[in-house]
BANUKOL-290855 format. One line per 5 residues: for each residue x, y, z of N, C-alpha, C. Coordinates in steps of 0.05 Angstrom, whole numbers, plus 32768, in hexadecimal, padded with zeros to 4 digits. Last residue first. Layout:
X:Y:Z:X:Y:Z:X:Y:Z ~ ...
// end
This chain:
7E30:821C:7FB0:7E14:8214:7FB6:7E0A:8221:7FCF ~ 7E64:822B:7FAC:7E51:8237:7F99:7E34:8230:7F9F ~ 7E7E:820C:7FD0:7E7B:8228:7FD7:7E67:8236:7FC4 ~ 7E81:81DC:7FB5:7E6F:81DE:7FCC:7E6A:81FB:7FD4 ~ 7EA6:81E9:7F8E:7E8B:81E1:7F86:7E78:81E3:7F9D
7ED4:81F3:7FAC:7EC8:8209:7F9D:7EAC:8202:7F95 ~ 7EDE:81BF:7FBF:7ED7:81D4:7FD2:7ECA:81EC:7FC4 ~ 7EEC:81A5:7F90:7ED4:819D:7F9E:7ECB:81B2:7FB2 ~ 7F1C:81C2:7F84:7F06:81C0:7F71:7EEC:81B9:7F7F ~ 7F3B:81B8:7FB1:7F33:81D3:7FAB:7F1B:81D4:7F97
7F42:8180:7FAD:7F34:818B:7FC4:7F2A:81A8:7FBE ~ 7F5E:817B:7F7C:7F44:816E:7F80:7F34:817A:7F97 ~ 7F8C:819A:7F87:7F7B:81A1:7F71:7F5F:8195:7F75 ~ 7FA3:817D:7FB2:7F99:8198:7FB6:7F86:81A0:7FA0 ~ 7FB0:814D:7F97:7F9E:814D:7FAF:7F93:8169:7FB3
7FD4:815F:7F70:7FBB:8153:7F68:7FA7:8153:7F7F ~ 7FFF:8173:7F90:7FF2:8184:7F7C:7FD6:8179:7F76 ~ 800D:8144:7FAB:8002:815B:7FBA:7FF4:816E:7FA7 ~ 801E:8124:7F80:800B:811A:7F93:7FFD:8131:7FA2 ~ 8047:8142:7F69:802D:813F:7F5A:8017:8135:7F6C
8070:813C:7F8E:8064:8156:7F8A:8049:8154:7F7C ~ 8076:8102:7F87:806E:810D:7FA0:8063:812A:7F9D ~ 8057:80EA:7F49:806E:80F2:7F59:8064:80FD:7F74 ~ 8027:80DF:7F31:803D:80CD:7F2C:8056:80D3:7F3D ~ 7FF1:80F1:7F2D:7FFF:80F0:7F47:8017:80DD:7F46
7FD3:80ED:7F00:7FDB:8108:7F08:7FEB:8108:7F22 ~ 7FC1:80BB:7EF8:7FD6:80C5:7EE5:7FE1:80E0:7EED ~ 7FBD:80A0:7F3C:7FB2:80A8:7F22:7FC8:80B4:7F11 ~ 7FDF:808C:7F62:7FC2:8084:7F63:7FB3:808C:7F49 ~ 8014:809B:7F66:800C:8087:7F52:7FEF:807F:7F52
801E:80A6:7FAB:8029:80A8:7F90:801E:8092:7F7D ~ 7FE0:80AB:7FD1:7FFD:80A6:7FCD:8004:80A8:7FB0 ~ 7FAE:80C7:7FD0:7FB9:80BC:7FE9:7FD7:80B7:7FE7 ~ 7F8A:80DB:7FA8:7F9D:80C6:7FA2:7FAA:80B9:7FBA ~ 7F44:80E0:7FB9:7F5F:80EB:7FB9:7F74:80D5:7FB5
7F05:80F0:7FA9:7F17:80D9:7FA9:7F33:80E3:7FA5 ~ 7ED5:8111:7FCB:7EEE:8117:7FBC:7F01:80FF:7FBF ~ 7E91:8116:7FC7:7EA7:8104:7FCF:7EBF:810A:7FBE ~ 7E69:8151:7FD5:7E7A:8140:7FC4:7E8C:812D:7FD3 ~ 7E26:814E:7FF2:7E41:8159:7FF1:7E52:8147:7FE0
7DF3:813D:8005:7DF6:814E:7FED:7E11:815D:7FED ~ 7DEA:811A:802C:7DF1:8135:8034:7DF4:8148:801D ~ 7DDF:80EB:800F:7DCC:80F5:8023:7DD1:8112:802B ~ 7E0D:80E7:7FF0:7DF3:80EA:7FE3:7DDE:80F5:7FF7 ~ 7E34:80DF:8018:7E35:80F7:8007:7E1A:80FC:7FF9
7E25:80AD:802B:7E24:80C4:803C:7E24:80DE:802C ~ 7E2E:808D:7FFD:7E14:808E:800A:7E11:80A7:801B ~ 7E65:8096:7FF4:7E51:809E:7FE0:7E35:80A0:7FEC ~ 7E7A:807E:8023:7E7E:809B:801D:7E6A:80A5:8009 ~ 7E6C:8049:801C:7E61:8058:8033:7E64:8076:802E
7E89:803D:7FEB:7E6C:8039:7FEE:7E60:804A:8005 ~ 7EBE:803D:7FDD:7EB0:8057:7FDE:7E92:8055:7FE5 ~ 7EF8:8021:7FF9:7EDD:801C:7FEF:7ECC:8035:7FF2 ~ 7F38:8040:7FE9:7F22:8039:7FFB:7F08:8033:7FED ~ 7F61:8053:7FCB:7F61:8036:7FD0:7F49:802C:7FE0
7F5B:808A:7FCA:7F56:807B:7FB2:7F54:805D:7FB7 ~ 7F38:80A5:8002:7F51:809D:7FF6:7F4B:8089:7FDF ~ 7F0D:80DC:8008:7F0F:80BF:8005:7F29:80B8:7FF8 ~ 7EEB:810D:802A:7F06:8106:801F:7F08:80E7:8020 ~ 7EB1:8131:801E:7EBC:8118:8029:7ED6:8112:801B
7E9D:8175:802F:7EA6:8160:801D:7EB0:8148:802C ~ 7E86:8195:8055:7E86:819E:803A:7E8F:8189:8026 ~ 7E55:817D:8087:7E70:8182:807D:7E6F:818C:8060 ~ 7E1E:819A:80AC:7E28:818A:8095:7E45:8191:808D ~ 7E0A:8194:80E6:7E1D:81A7:80DA:7E2A:8199:80C3
7DE0:816F:80EA:7DE0:8187:80FB:7DF2:819D:80EF ~ 7DED:8144:80CA:7DD7:8156:80C1:7DD7:8170:80D1 ~ 7E12:8127:80E6:7E1C:813B:80D2:7E06:814D:80C7 ~ 7DF2:8106:8105:7E04:8119:8112:7E0C:812F:80FE ~ 7DD8:80E8:80DE:7DC8:80F9:80F0:7DD9:810E:80FE
7E05:80CE:80C8:7DF5:80E0:80B8:7DE5:80F3:80CA ~ 7E15:80AD:80F3:7E26:80C2:80E9:7E17:80D7:80D9 ~ 7DE8:808B:80F5:7DEF:809C:810C:7E01:80B3:8104 ~ 7DEB:8073:80C3:7DD4:8084:80CA:7DDA:8096:80E2 ~ 7E1B:8057:80C8:7E18:806C:80B3:7E01:807E:80BA
7E10:8033:80F1:7E26:8046:80F4:7E22:805E:80E0 ~ 7DE9:8014:80D7:7DE2:8024:80EF:7DF7:803A:80F4 ~ 7E07:7FFB:80B0:7DF1:800D:80A8:7DE9:801F:80BF ~ 7E4C:8000:80C6:7E33:7FF1:80C2:7E1E:8005:80B8 ~ 7E8C:8010:80AB:7E74:8018:80B9:7E5C:8005:80B2
7EC8:7FE8:80B8:7EB4:7FF3:80A5:7E9A:7FFB:80B4 ~ 7EFF:7FF9:80DD:7EE5:7FEB:80DF:7ED1:7FF7:80CC ~ 7F2C:8019:80DE:7F2E:7FFF:80D0:7F14:7FEF:80D1 ~ 7F1A:803A:8119:7F2E:8037:8104:7F2F:801A:80F8 ~ 7ED3:803D:811C:7EEC:8039:8129:7F01:8033:8114
7EAF:804D:80F5:7EA8:8052:8111:7EC0:804F:8124 ~ 7EC2:8070:80BC:7EC7:8058:80CB:7EC0:805E:80E9 ~ 7EBB:80A7:80B1:7EA6:8094:80AA:7EA9:807A:80B9 ~ 7EC6:80DC:80DD:7ED2:80C5:80CF:7EBD:80B1:80CA ~ 7EC1:8124:80E1:7EB7:8109:80E5:7EC7:80F5:80D4
7EDB:8154:80D9:7EC5:8153:80ED:7EBB:8137:80F2 ~ 7F14:8176:80CF:7F0A:815A:80CC:7EF4:8156:80E2 ~ 7F21:81AD:80B2:7F13:81A6:80CA:7F06:818A:80C6 ~ 7F64:81BD:809D:7F48:81B4:8096:7F3B:81AA:80AF ~ 7F99:81CF:80A2:7F83:81D9:80B4:7F67:81D4:80A9
7FC3:81B9:8088:7FB4:81CE:807A:7F9C:81D8:8089 ~ 7FD6:8193:80AE:7FE8:81A5:80A0:7FD9:81BD:8094 ~ 7FA9:8176:80BC:7FB7:8186:80D1:7FC9:819B:80C3 ~ 7F9E:815D:808C:7F8B:8170:8097:7F97:8181:80AD ~ 7FCC:813C:8088:7FC6:814F:8073:7FB3:8165:807E
7FC5:811C:80B6:7FDC:812E:80B3:7FD8:8143:809E ~ 7F94:8102:80AC:7F97:8112:80C4:7FAF:8125:80C2 ~ 7F83:80DE:8087:7F89:80FA:807E:7F8E:810D:8095 ~ 7F75:80AE:809B:7F8E:80AF:808C:7F94:80CB:8082 ~ 7F4A:8096:80BA:7F5C:80AB:80C5:7F76:80AC:80B6
7F18:8091:8087:7F2A:8084:809A:7F3D:809A:80A4 ~ 7EF7:80B5:806D:7EEF:8099:806F:7EFE:808C:8086 ~ 7EE7:80F7:8086:7EF9:80E4:807A:7EEE:80C7:807E ~ 7ECA:8136:807A:7EC7:811B:8086:7EDB:8109:8077 ~ 7ED4:817C:808A:7ED8:8164:8079:7ED2:814B:8089
7ECE:81BF:8085:7EC4:81A8:8094:7EC5:8190:8082 ~ 7F04:81EC:8080:7EEF:81DD:8072:7EE8:81C4:8082 ~ 7F2F:8206:8098:7F16:8205:80A6:7F00:81F6:8099 ~ 7F4B:8215:805A:7F4E:8217:8077:7F33:8218:8084 ~ 7F45:8217:8023:7F3D:81FE:8031:7F3E:8200:804F
7F5A:8246:800F:7F3D:8243:8010:7F33:822B:801F ~ 7F94:8239:8013:7F87:824C:8025:7F68:8249:8026 ~ 7FB0:821A:7FF0:7F9D:820D:8001:7F8E:821F:8014 ~ 7FD6:823A:7FD7:7FBF:8230:7FC7:7FA9:8226:7FD9 ~ 7FFB:823F:8002:7FED:8256:7FF7:7FD4:824E:7FE7
800B:820A:8008:7FFE:8217:801E:7FEF:8230:8015 ~ 8024:8202:7FD6:800D:81F2:7FDE:7FFD:8200:7FF4 ~ 804F:8226:7FD8:803A:8229:7FC4:8021:821A:7FCC ~ 806C:8211:8003:8062:822D:8005:804B:8231:7FF0 ~ 8079:81E0:7FED:8068:81E1:8005:805C:81FD:8008
809C:81EE:7FC3:8082:81E3:7FBD:806F:81E5:7FD5 ~ 80C8:81FE:7FE1:80BC:8211:7FCF:809F:8207:7FC8 ~ 80D4:81CF:7FFB:80CC:81E6:800B:80BE:81FB:7FFA ~ 80E3:81AF:7FCF:80CC:81A8:7FE0:80C2:81BF:7FF0 ~ 8112:81C7:7FBD:80FA:81C7:7FAC:80E1:81C1:7FBC
8133:81BE:7FEA:812E:81D9:7FE0:8115:81DA:7FCF ~ 8131:8186:7FEF:8127:8197:8005:8121:81B3:7FFB ~ 8149:8175:7FBF:812E:816D:7FC6:8122:8180:7FDA ~ 817D:8189:7FC6:816C:8193:7FAF:814F:818C:7FB5 ~ 818C:816C:7FF3:818C:8189:7FF4:817A:8195:7FDE
8189:8138:7FDE:8177:8140:7FF4:8176:815E:7FF7 ~ 81B2:813B:7FB7:8196:8135:7FAF:8182:813D:7FC5 ~ 81E1:8145:7FD4:81D8:8158:7FBF:81BA:8154:7FB8 ~ 81E1:8117:7FF4:81DF:8132:8000:81D6:8146:7FEC ~ 81E7:80EE:7FCE:81CF:80EF:7FE0:81CB:810B:7FEC
8219:80FC:7FB9:8201:80FC:7FA8:81E8:80FE:7FB9 ~ 823C:80F8:7FE6:8239:8111:7FD8:8220:8113:7FC6 ~ 8233:80BF:7FF5:822B:80D6:8006:8228:80F0:7FF7 ~ 8242:8090:7FDD:822E:80A1:7FCF:8226:80BA:7FDE ~ 8262:8077:8000:826E:8081:7FE8:825B:8094:7FD9
823F:8064:8028:824F:807C:802D:825C:8088:8014 ~ 8208:8049:802D:8218:804C:8014:822A:8065:8017 ~ 81F1:804C:805F:81F3:8032:8052:8205:8032:8039 ~ 81F4:8082:806A:8200:806F:807C:8205:8054:806F ~ 81D7:8098:8040:81F3:809E:8042:8202:808A:8054
81A4:8084:804D:81B1:807C:8034:81CF:8081:8035 ~ 819C:80A1:807C:819E:8084:807E:81AB:8079:8064 ~ 8198:80D5:8068:81AD:80CF:807A:81B2:80B0:807C ~ 8169:80CF:804A:8182:80D5:803C:819A:80CE:804E ~ 8145:80C8:8075:814A:80B2:8062:8164:80B7:8052
8146:80FB:808C:814F:80E4:809C:8155:80CC:808A ~ 8133:811A:8062:814E:811F:806D:8158:8107:807D ~ 80FF:8104:805C:8113:8104:8046:812F:8108:8050 ~ 80E8:8110:808D:80ED:80F4:8086:8102:80F3:8070 ~ 80E3:8148:8087:80F3:813D:809D:80FB:8120:8097
80BF:8147:805C:80DA:8153:8059:80ED:8149:806F ~ 8092:8131:8074:809F:8122:805E:80BB:812D:8059 ~ 8082:8158:8096:808D:8140:80A1:809C:8130:808C ~ 8070:817C:806F:8084:8184:8083:8092:816C:808F ~ 8048:8161:8053:8062:8166:8046:8078:8170:8059
8023:812E:8068:802B:8148:8072:8046:814E:8066 ~ 801C:80FB:8056:800A:810F:804B:800E:812B:8058 ~ 803C:80D8:8071:8046:80E2:8057:8035:80F8:804B ~ 8026:80C3:809F:8036:80DB:80A1:803E:80E7:8086 ~ 8000:809D:80B5:7FFF:80A8:809A:800D:80C3:8097
7FFD:8084:80E8:8014:8080:80D8:8016:808F:80BD ~ 7FEE:809D:8128:7FE5:809A:810D:7FFC:8098:80FA ~ 8010:8077:815C:8003:808F:8151:7FFB:808A:8134 ~ 8023:8049:8170:8037:805E:816C:802B:8077:8160 ~ 7FF6:8028:8171:8002:8030:818A:8015:8047:8187
7FBE:8030:814A:7FDB:802D:8149:7FE7:8039:8162 ~ 7F82:800C:8148:7F90:8023:8153:7FAE:801D:8153 ~ 7F52:7FF2:812D:7F6F:7FF0:8125:7F7E:8009:812E ~ 7F26:7FF2:8166:7F2C:7FEE:814A:7F4A:7FED:8146 ~ 7F1C:7FF2:819B:7F1D:800C:818F:7F22:800A:8171
7F23:7FC0:81AE:7F07:7FC7:81A8:7F06:7FE3:819B ~ 7F58:7FBD:81BB:7F50:7FB3:81A0:7F33:7FBA:819A ~ 7F75:7FF3:81D9:7F60:7FE0:81DC:7F57:7FD7:81C1 ~ 7FA1:801D:81FB:7F9E:800B:81E5:7F89:7FF6:81EB ~ 7FA4:8063:820A:7F9F:8047:8212:7F9B:8037:81F9
7FB4:808E:81EE:7FBC:808D:820A:7FB8:8071:8215 ~ 7FCE:808E:81AA:7FB9:8087:81BE:7FC5:8087:81DB ~ 7FDF:80C3:8183:7FEB:80AD:8192:7FD7:80A7:81A9 ~ 7FD2:80EB:815B:7FBF:80D7:8164:7FCC:80BE:8172 ~ 800F:80F4:8135:7FF6:80FD:8141:7FE6:80E5:814A
8057:80F6:813D:803E:80E9:8134:8026:80F4:8143 ~ 8092:8113:8126:807D:8113:813A:8063:8108:812F ~ 80BF:80E6:8104:80B0:80FE:8106:809C:80FC:811D ~ 80D6:80B5:80FF:80E9:80CC:8100:80DA:80E6:8101 ~ 80B0:808E:80F9:80BE:808F:8113:80D2:80A6:8115
809C:808D:80C7:808C:8099:80DB:809B:809E:80F5 ~ 80C4:806F:80AA:80C0:808C:80A6:80B1:8099:80BD ~ 80F3:8042:80BB:80D6:8047:80BE:80D1:8065:80BE ~ 8123:8018:809F:811B:8034:80A4:80FD:8037:80A5 ~ 8157:7FEE:80A3:813A:7FEF:80A9:8133:800C:80B0
818E:7FE8:80A1:817F:7FE4:8089:8161:7FE4:808D ~ 81A0:7FEC:80D6:81A3:8003:80C4:8193:8001:80AA ~ 816D:7FCF:8101:8185:7FCD:80F1:8188:7FE5:80DE ~ 813B:7FD2:8118:8151:7FDD:8127:816C:7FDA:8119 ~ 8123:7F99:80F4:811D:7FB0:8105:8135:7FB8:8116
814C:7F84:80BD:813B:7F7F:80D4:8138:7F98:80E5 ~ 816E:7F86:8093:8156:7F97:8092:8143:7F92:80A9 ~ 8199:7F62:8097:819F:7F7F:8093:8186:7F91:8097 ~ 8188:7F2D:809A:8190:7F3B:80B3:8193:7F59:80B0 ~ 8154:7F0E:807D:8169:7F22:8076:8171:7F32:808F
812B:7EEB:807E:8144:7EE2:8089:815B:7EF5:8084 ~ 80F7:7EEF:806C:810D:7EF6:805A:8128:7EEC:8064 ~ 80D6:7EE3:8096:80DA:7ECF:8082:80F1:7ED5:806E ~ 80D9:7F13:80B4:80E1:7EFA:80C0:80E7:7EE5:80AA ~ 80C7:7F3A:8090:80E1:7F3C:809C:80EB:7F21:80A6
8093:7F27:8085:80A7:7F29:8070:80C3:7F2A:807B ~ 807D:7F2C:80B9:807E:7F12:80AC:8093:7F12:8095 ~ 807F:7F64:80C1:808E:7F51:80D2:8091:7F36:80C6 ~ 805B:7F75:8096:8078:7F7B:8095:8087:7F68:80A8 ~ 8024:7F68:80A0:8033:7F5A:808C:8051:7F5E:808C
800B:7F85:80C8:7FFE:7F6C:80BF:800F:7F5C:80AB ~ 8026:7FB5:80CF:8029:7FA0:80E3:801E:7F85:80DA ~ 802C:7FE3:80B2:8031:7FC9:80A3:8032:7FB2:80B7 ~ 8023:800A:80D9:8012:8009:80C0:8014:7FEE:80B3 ~ 8042:800F:8107:802F:7FF8:8105:801D:7FF8:80EC
8067:8035:80FD:8051:803C:810E:803A:8028:810B ~ 807B:802E:80B8:807D:8028:80D4:8064:8031:80E3 ~ 8086:8037:8081:807A:804C:8091:807F:8047:80AF ~ 80C7:8022:8068:80AB:801F:806D:80A0:8036:807E ~ 80FB:8008:8047:80F0:8022:804E:80D2:801F:8050
8133:7FE1:804D:8116:7FE0:804D:810C:7FFB:8057 ~ 816E:7FD2:802B:815F:7FE6:803B:8142:7FE1:8037 ~ 8180:7FA9:800D:8193:7FB6:801F:8186:7FC9:8032 ~ 815E:7F6C:7FFC:815E:7F89:8001:8175:7F91:8013 ~ 8153:7F37:7FF4:816A:7F43:7FE5:816D:7F61:7FEA
8126:7F2D:8011:813E:7F1C:8017:8157:7F29:800A ~ 8100:7F4C:7FF9:810B:7F55:8013:8125:7F46:8019 ~ 80F5:7F2C:7FCC:80FF:7F47:7FC9:810D:7F51:7FE3 ~ 80E0:7EFE:7FE5:80F8:7EFC:7FD5:8105:7F18:7FD1 ~ 80B2:7F13:7FFC:80C7:7F08:800E:80E1:7F07:7FFE
8095:7F20:7FCF:809E:7F36:7FE1:80B4:7F2C:7FF3 ~ 808B:7EED:7FBB:809B:7F00:7FAA:80A5:7F18:7FBB ~ 806B:7ED6:7FE2:8086:7ECD:7FDE:8097:7EE0:7FCE ~ 8045:7F0A:8005:8049:7EF7:7FEF:8066:7EEE:7FED ~ 8022:7F1D:8033:803F:7F18:8033:8046:7F03:801E
7FF0:7F4A:801F:7FF8:7F2E:8022:8016:7F2B:8020 ~ 7FD9:7F82:8044:7FE9:7F77:802D:7FF1:7F5A:8033 ~ 7FBB:7FB2:8060:7FB4:7F96:805B:7FC2:7F8C:8041 ~ 7FCB:7FE6:8064:7FC7:7FD8:807D:7FC5:7FB9:8078 ~ 7FCC:7FFB:8031:7FE6:7FF3:803D:7FE3:7FE5:8058
7FA2:7FE9:8000:7FA1:7FF2:801B:7FBB:7FE9:8029 ~ 7FB3:7FFD:7FBD:7FB2:7FE8:7FD2:7FB1:7FF5:7FED ~ 7FBD:8022:7F98:7FA1:801A:7F9B:7F9E:8002:7FAE ~ 7FF3:802B:7F95:7FE2:8040:7FA1:7FC5:8038:7FA4 ~ 8015:7FEE:7FA8:800E:8004:7F96:7FF9:8016:7FA3
804F:7FD1:7FCA:8032:7FD6:7FC7:802E:7FEC:7FB2 ~ 8085:7FCE:7FC9:8076:7FB6:7FD0:8058:7FB9:7FCB ~ 80B3:7FE6:7F9B:809B:7FED:7FAB:808A:7FD5:7FB0 ~ 80F8:7FE9:7F98:80E1:7FD8:7F93:80CB:7FE1:7FA6 ~ 812F:800B:7F7C:8119:800B:7F8F:8102:7FF9:7F86
8172:8014:7F80:815E:8005:7F70:8147:8000:7F83 ~ 819E:804D:7F81:818B:803A:7F8E:817A:802C:7F79 ~ 81BD:806F:7F66:81CB:805F:7F7A:81B8:804B:7F87 ~ 81A2:8092:7F46:81AD:8079:7F39:81BB:8067:7F4D ~ 817A:80AA:7F7A:8181:80AB:7F5E:818C:8091:7F54
816D:80B3:7FB0:8183:80A1:7FA9:818C:80A2:7F8C ~ 8142:80D7:7FB4:815A:80DC:7FC4:8172:80CB:7FBB ~ 811D:80C2:7F91:8124:80DE:7F8F:813F:80E4:7F9E ~ 8118:808E:7FA4:8122:8093:7F89:812C:80AF:7F86 ~ 8101:8099:7FD6:811B:808C:7FD4:8128:8090:7FB9
80CF:80AD:7FC6:80E2:80BE:7FD5:80FE:80B3:7FD3 ~ 80B8:8080:7FAD:80BE:8098:7F9D:80D2:80AA:7FAC ~ 80B5:805D:7FD9:80C4:8055:7FC0:80CB:806E:7FB1 ~ 8093:807A:7FF9:80AF:8076:8002:80C0:806C:7FEB ~ 8064:8078:7FDC:806F:8092:7FE3:808D:808F:7FEB
8057:8041:7FD7:8060:8051:7FC0:806D:806B:7FC7 ~ 8072:8019:800E:805D:8028:8001:8068:8039:7FEA ~ 80A1:7FFC:801A:8086:7FF0:8020:8070:7FFE:8011 ~ 80D9:7FEF:7FF3:80C7:8004:7FFE:80AB:7FF8:8003 ~ 8117:7FD8:7FF3:80FC:7FCE:7FF4:80EB:7FE3:8002
8150:7FE4:7FCD:813D:7FEF:7FE1:8122:7FE2:7FDD ~ 8192:7FD8:7FC4:8178:7FCC:7FBE:8165:7FD4:7FD4 ~ 81C0:8004:7FAA:81B3:7FFB:7FC3:8198:7FF0:7FBB ~ 81E6:7FE9:7F73:81D2:7FFC:7F7E:81C8:7FF1:7F99 ~ 822A:7FD8:7F73:820E:7FD0:7F74:81FD:7FE6:7F7F
825D:7FE4:7F46:8250:7FEF:7F5E:8232:7FE7:7F5E ~ 827B:7FD4:7F1C:8269:7FC1:7F28:825C:7FCB:7F41 ~ 829B:7FFF:7F10:8289:7FF5:7EFB:8274:7FE2:7F07 ~ 82B7:8003:7F40:82A6:8019:7F37:8291:800F:7F23 ~ 82D4:7FD3:7F42:82C1:7FD9:7F57:82AD:7FF0:7F4F
82F3:7FD7:7F10:82DE:7FC3:7F14:82CB:7FCA:7F2B ~ 831C:7FFB:7F0D:8302:8004:7F04:82EC:7FF0:7F0C ~ 8348:7FDD:7F1F:8340:7FF6:7F2D:8324:7FFE:7F26 ~ 8349:7FB4:7EFA:8344:7FAD:7F16:833C:7FC6:7F26 ~ 8356:7FD1:7ECD:833C:7FC4:7ECE:8335:7FBD:7EEB
838A:7FDF:7EDB:8375:7FF4:7ED7:8359:7FE8:7ED9 ~ 83A3:7FAD:7EDB:83A2:7FBD:7EF4:838C:7FD2:7EF2 ~ 839E:7F9D:7EA6:8391:7F8D:7EBB:838E:7F9D:7ED5 ~ 83BE:7FC4:7E8F:83A2:7FC3:7E88:8392:7FB4:7E9E ~ 83F0:7FB6:7EA5:83E5:7FD0:7EAA:83C7:7FD0:7EA5
83F7:7F84:7E90:83F4:7F86:7EAC:83E8:7FA1:7EB4 ~ 83FD:7F92:7E5A:83E6:7F81:7E62:83E1:7F84:7E80
// end
C-alpha cells in the first residue's frame, strides 16, 4: 500500500500539470500561441475577427479571464490602449502587468513602420511606437513566433523541448509558405491600391504594393463627404486598381469611391477567422492573396 501511495505521489504532479492560461488580445496571437504551445497552453481570445481591435469594451468577463491568466499576448504599440490598461489594472494580476514575464507585446519585438517624429492629437489616432499591425507581414510574424516561443519556455521550463520542437517546425513550414506566397504575389508588385485605414502597411511593404491613398483623412477619423470628394478628385488623375478593405470595417465610403472610380473593393479577412477560408494563419495569407489576385486580374482585363 505504501508503495502504491508513493507511486501516486510521484505521478500526481504530472497528472495535474496545469496548462499555461493565455489571454490573447487578438485572434492572430491566439492562433499563434496555440500553434507554438499545443497541449501545454489553454488560450482565450479576447476579440474576434469582425471586431475593431482599437475599440473594445473592457467587460467584466474579460477582467475575470485576465485575472486567471499566466500570460497575456497582445499586439502592443498602443493598439489596445483604449482597453488593455483598464483590464490589467482591474484584473489585479501581478503576473501579467507591463514589463513582467507574463506580458508579451508582439509589435515590440520587431521593427515598426510609420513611427511619428512628432505627436499631435490633431493628427488623429497616431501611435507613438509606430504602426501596430505587424501580423500582416509574415517575415515579422516569424520573428514574433520565435520570441513568443522563448517566452513560453521561460514561463514553463518543463515544456521547453516541446516548445522548441513546435517553433522549429512552425518556422520551417512558414518559410516554405512565404516563398510560395511571394512567388504567387509577383503580379501584384507595383499595383496601385487604396486602403481604408493604415492597417495594410506591413503587407503592402512586404509584397511591394503601391499604396497611393487612405480613405480616412487622418488615422481613425471617418471621412466626411468633403473629404471623399477631395480624395476622388485626386485619384481621378491616376486611378488606383483596387481598394483594400478589412472585414471589420464599415464599407460605405469605400463602396462610394469604388463606384465613382469603377474599381473593385476587395474585402480582406485581416485576421484569423474572418471567414471560413481564413481559419489558420497560413489560410489567412492564402485567402488574402487569392482575393487580391482575383481582383487584380479583373482590373487587368479592362
